[in-house]
C-alpha positions in Angstrom: 146.1 2.5 -48.6 149.4 2.3 -46.7 149.8 3.8 -43.2 151.0 7.4 -43.1 154.2 8.6 -44.6 155.7 9.2 -41.1 154.8 5.7 -39.9 156.2 4.1 -43.1 159.4 6.1 -42.8 159.8 4.9 -39.2 159.3 1.3 -40.3 161.8 1.6 -43.1 164.3 3.2 -40.7 164.0 0.1 -38.4 165.6 -1.8 -41.3 168.2 0.8 -42.1 166.3 2.0 -45.2 165.4 5.6 -46.1 162.1 6.5 -47.7 161.4 9.7 -49.7 157.9 11.1 -50.2 158.1 10.2 -53.9 159.0 6.6 -53.1 156.2 6.5 -50.6 153.7 7.7 -53.2 154.7 4.9 -55.5 154.5 2.2 -52.8 151.1 3.6 -51.7 149.8 3.3 -55.3 151.4 -0.2 -55.6 149.6 -1.4 -52.4 146.3 0.0 -53.5 146.4 -1.5 -57.0 147.7 -4.9 -55.6 144.8 -5.2 -53.2 142.1 -4.2 -55.8 143.6 -6.5 -58.5 143.9 -9.3 -56.0 140.1 -9.5 -55.8 140.0 -11.0 -59.2 143.4 -12.5 -59.8 145.2 -14.3 -56.9 148.5 -12.5 -56.4 149.0 -12.5 -52.7 147.6 -13.7 -49.4 148.9 -10.6 -47.7 146.4 -7.7 -48.1 146.5 -5.8 -44.8 148.3 -2.5 -45.3 150.9 -2.8 -42.6 151.7 -6.4 -43.6 152.1 -5.3 -47.2 154.5 -2.6 -46.0 156.7 -5.0 -44.0 156.3 -8.4 -45.5 156.4 -7.3 -49.2 157.9 -3.9 -49.5 160.5 -3.7 -46.7 161.4 -7.4 -47.0 162.1 -6.9 -50.8 164.2 -3.8 -50.2 166.3 -5.6 -47.6 168.4 -6.9 -50.5 169.8 -3.4 -50.8 171.3 -3.7 -47.3 173.3 -6.8 -48.2 174.0 -6.8 -52.0 176.1 -4.2 -53.7 174.2 -3.4 -56.9 176.2 -1.0 -59.1 174.5 1.9 -60.9 172.6 1.0 -64.0 172.8 -2.7 -63.3 170.4 -5.1 -65.2 168.2 -7.4 -63.1 165.8 -10.1 -64.2 163.2 -11.2 -61.6 162.4 -14.8 -62.3 158.9 -16.0 -61.4 158.2 -12.5 -60.1 154.5 -13.0 -59.3 153.2 -9.6 -58.0 156.6 -8.0 -58.6 158.6 -9.1 -55.5 161.4 -8.4 -54.8 162.4 -6.4 -57.8 159.7 -3.7 -58.2 160.3 -2.4 -54.6 164.0 -2.4 -55.4 163.3 -0.5 -58.6 161.3 2.1 -56.7 164.3 2.6 -54.4 166.8 2.5 -57.2 165.3 3.9 -60.4 168.6 3.5 -62.2 168.2 -0.3 -62.3 167.3 -1.8 -65.7 164.5 -4.2 -64.8 163.0 -7.3 -66.5 160.0 -9.1 -65.0 159.4 -12.7 -66.0 156.4 -14.8 -65.1 154.7 -17.9 -66.7 151.2 -16.7 -66.0 149.7 -14.2 -68.4 147.3 -12.7 -65.9 150.3 -11.7 -63.7 152.1 -10.1 -66.6 149.0 -8.0 -67.4 148.9 -6.9 -63.7 152.6 -6.0 -63.8 152.3 -4.0 -67.1 149.4 -2.0 -65.6 151.2 -1.5 -62.3 154.3 -0.2 -64.0 152.2 2.4 -65.8 150.4 3.4 -62.6 153.6 3.9 -60.6 155.6 5.2 -63.5 158.5 2.9 -63.7 160.2 1.3 -66.7 160.4 -2.5 -66.9 160.3 -5.1 -69.6 157.5 -7.6 -68.8 157.9 -11.1 -70.3 155.3 -13.9 -70.3 157.0 -17.3 -70.5 158.6 -20.1 -68.7 162.1 -19.5 -67.3 163.5 -22.7 -68.8 162.4 -21.5 -72.3 163.4 -17.9 -72.0 166.8 -18.8 -70.6 167.6 -20.6 -73.8 166.9 -17.5 -75.9 170.0 -15.6 -77.1 168.8 -12.2 -76.1 168.3 -13.2 -72.4 170.8 -16.0 -71.8 173.7 -14.8 -69.7 172.7 -11.2 -70.4 172.0 -9.8 -66.9 174.1 -8.5 -64.1 171.7 -10.0 -61.6 168.9 -12.5 -61.4 166.7 -12.7 -58.4 163.9 -14.8 -57.0 161.8 -14.8 -53.8 160.3 -18.3 -53.8 159.7 -21.4 -51.7 161.3 -23.8 -54.2 164.5 -25.6 -53.3 167.6 -23.6 -54.0 169.0 -26.2 -56.4 165.8 -25.9 -58.5 165.8 -22.1 -58.3 169.4 -22.0 -59.4 168.8 -24.0 -62.5 166.1 -21.6 -63.5 167.9 -18.4 -62.5 171.7 -18.8 -63.0 171.6 -19.2 -66.8 170.3 -15.6 -67.1 173.4 -14.2 -65.3 176.6 -12.9 -67.0 179.9 -14.4 -65.8 180.8 -12.0 -63.0 177.2 -11.3 -62.1 175.1 -12.8 -59.3 171.9 -14.7 -58.6 170.2 -13.4 -55.4 167.8 -15.8 -53.7 165.6 -14.8 -50.8 164.8 -17.8 -48.6 163.5 -18.9 -45.2 165.9 -20.3 -42.6 164.9 -23.9 -42.9 167.0 -24.8 -46.0 170.8 -25.1 -45.9 172.2 -23.4 -49.0 175.2 -25.6 -49.0 173.0 -28.6 -49.7 172.6 -27.1 -53.2 176.4 -26.7 -53.8 176.6 -29.4 -56.4 173.8 -27.9 -58.6 175.2 -24.4 -58.2 178.7 -25.5 -59.3 177.3 -27.4 -62.3 175.5 -24.3 -63.4 178.7 -22.1 -63.2 178.0 -20.6 -59.8 179.6 -20.3 -56.4 178.0 -19.3 -53.1 179.6 -15.9 -52.4 177.7 -15.2 -49.1 174.7 -16.1 -47.0 173.2 -13.0 -45.3 171.0 -13.5 -42.3 168.4 -11.0 -41.1 165.2 -10.8 -39.1 161.9 -9.5 -40.3 159.4 -8.9 -37.5 161.4 -11.5 -35.5 161.1 -14.0 -38.4 164.4 -15.3 -39.6 165.3 -14.8 -43.3 168.4 -15.3 -45.4 169.6 -13.9 -48.7 171.9 -16.2 -50.7 174.3 -14.5 -53.0 175.6 -16.8 -55.7 178.4 -15.5 -57.9 178.5 -16.6 -61.6 182.1 -17.7 -62.1 181.8 -19.6 -65.4 179.4 -20.1 -68.3 176.4 -22.3 -67.7 176.5 -25.5 -69.9 174.0 -25.2 -72.8 172.0 -28.2 -71.6 170.8 -26.2 -68.6 168.1 -25.4 -67.7 166.4 -28.7 -68.5 162.7 -28.7 -69.1 160.4 -28.3 -66.0 159.5 -32.0 -65.8 163.1 -33.0 -65.7 163.9 -30.4 -63.1 161.1 -31.5 -60.8 161.9 -35.2 -61.4 165.6 -35.1 -60.5 167.4 -32.2 -58.9 171.0 -31.6 -60.0 
């Protein structure tokens, strides 16, 4: 499905990433299963092999160039969809303890089957972030939360920061058209602080990774329900 191992290694190297044959095999199976499953369940608009390689896999793994993730860290991917960015990161870093959260049952079914096919361990949860984040076993229980989504950063922060332990981080992958500092008020209310904004280029398209440090506990009233979040940003 993917281009050859040699070509994929070359593309990974362009972004300062190394790729082993074992990792390539997992990415190849991932791409193949994604495209086949996508025929019946809408998971991605990107189905051309080289575009999957760069726009999904390498883009997701770019986090590893900018965020220091200690060994055996726990990560929850909120609204993970087809598993981006966290499953590619897990392929590169098998030590990570991964939890995948999505509100659509069909996506969770895909993710469970995918994890079996590429032989990775991950907990797959079907539910809304605003509900799961109120549950004792998940609230402030992760070293990192992450999201690769188009929603405004203040909205994403309300969904994602409550999952993070004090001292952990929320990692948000964004396009260049939003100023992260516009969400400072929401981030501070939720117990976070913008630690860094990392800029990079993917095929000449500008990208940013916003690293938000959790510096204090999130007040129990957050996250609000989805209608309140959409109606009025923090």
